[in-house]
Structure formats: C-alpha cells, structure tokens
C-alpha positions as CSV (number, residue, x, y, z in Angstrom):
1,M,0.3,0.2,0.2
2,T,1.0,3.4,-0.9
3,K,2.2,5.4,2.0
4,L,1.1,9.4,2.3
5,K,2.6,12.2,3.3
6,L,-1.0,13.1,4.9
7,G,-2.3,11.3,8.2
8,P,-5.5,11.2,9.7
9,L,-7.3,14.6,9.8
10,P,-7.4,15.9,13.5
11,N,-10.8,16.1,14.9
12,D,-11.3,19.5,14.9
13,K,-13.6,22.4,14.7
14,P,-14.7,23.1,11.0
15,V,-13.4,25.9,8.9
16,K,-14.7,27.4,5.8
17,V,-12.3,28.1,2.8
18,M,-13.3,30.3,-0.2
19,L,-11.2,29.6,-3.2
20,E,-11.4,28.4,-6.8
21,L,-9.6,25.8,-7.9
22,P,-8.6,24.0,-11.2
23,A,-10.9,21.3,-12.2
24,T,-7.9,19.0,-11.9
25,L,-6.7,20.4,-8.6
26,N,-10.2,19.4,-7.6
27,L,-10.1,16.2,-8.7
28,D,-6.8,15.4,-7.4
29,L,-7.8,16.5,-4.0
30,I,-11.2,13.8,-4.3
31,A,-9.0,11.1,-5.4
32,Y,-6.2,11.8,-2.4
33,A,-9.0,12.2,0.1
34,E,-10.4,8.6,-1.2
35,V,-7.2,7.4,-0.9
36,L,-6.9,8.8,2.6
37,A,-10.0,7.2,3.5
38,R,-9.0,3.6,2.6
39,Q,-6.1,3.7,4.0
40,S,-7.1,5.2,7.1
41,G,-10.0,3.6,7.8
42,Q,-11.8,7.0,8.5
43,P,-14.0,8.8,5.7
44,V,-13.1,12.2,4.7
45,A,-16.4,13.9,4.4
46,D,-15.1,17.1,2.8
47,P,-12.1,16.9,0.4
48,A,-11.3,20.7,1.1
49,K,-10.6,19.8,4.9
50,L,-7.2,18.5,3.3
51,I,-6.3,21.7,2.1
52,V,-4.8,23.0,5.4
53,P,-3.0,19.9,6.6
54,M,-1.5,19.6,3.0
55,L,-0.1,23.4,2.8
56,Q,0.7,23.5,7.1
57,H,3.0,20.2,5.8
58,F,4.0,21.7,2.8
59,I,5.5,25.0,4.6
60,A,6.9,22.7,8.1
61,T,9.1,20.6,4.7
62,D,10.1,23.7,2.9
63,R,13.8,24.1,3.2
64,G,14.0,27.3,1.4
65,F,11.4,28.7,2.8
66,A,12.6,27.7,6.7
67,K,16.2,29.4,5.2
68,A,14.5,31.9,4.4
69,R,12.4,32.4,7.1
70,R,15.6,32.5,9.5
71,A,17.7,34.9,7.3
72,A,14.8,37.5,7.6
73,S,14.5,37.1,11.5
C-alpha cells in the first residue's frame, strides 16, 4: 500500500475555505481523500478539509522557506 505524506485528519472545528481551484486540482483532491479514507479507515466527508493540513505540511517541510524565514529574522 502507498504511504501518503498526510496522516489522519485531526477532529477539530470546521474551517470555511473559499477559493477557486482548477478542475484538475479538485479531482486530485477528491482522489487523495478517497485514498486517505481507504488507508486510514476514516471517511473524508469534505476533501476541502485536506487543504489546511496539506499546506501546513508543505510549509513545515519546505527547506527553502525555512532558510529564508531564518534569514529574515
């Protein structure tokens, strides 16, 4: 089974996100939610809830951003 970078979603208060996604990105987000649901055994009711943890993970693991952030401090 493929190991995804994103783990199970924390049970937290819903956050509304209003943005426009390209159709292909939306389909990828839905597909990711389906794979994550199969892997974790927990259904993902709203694939848009994946956006925040994905962005958090991306920012936390972006070495260039971390380096630039340290340089700006």
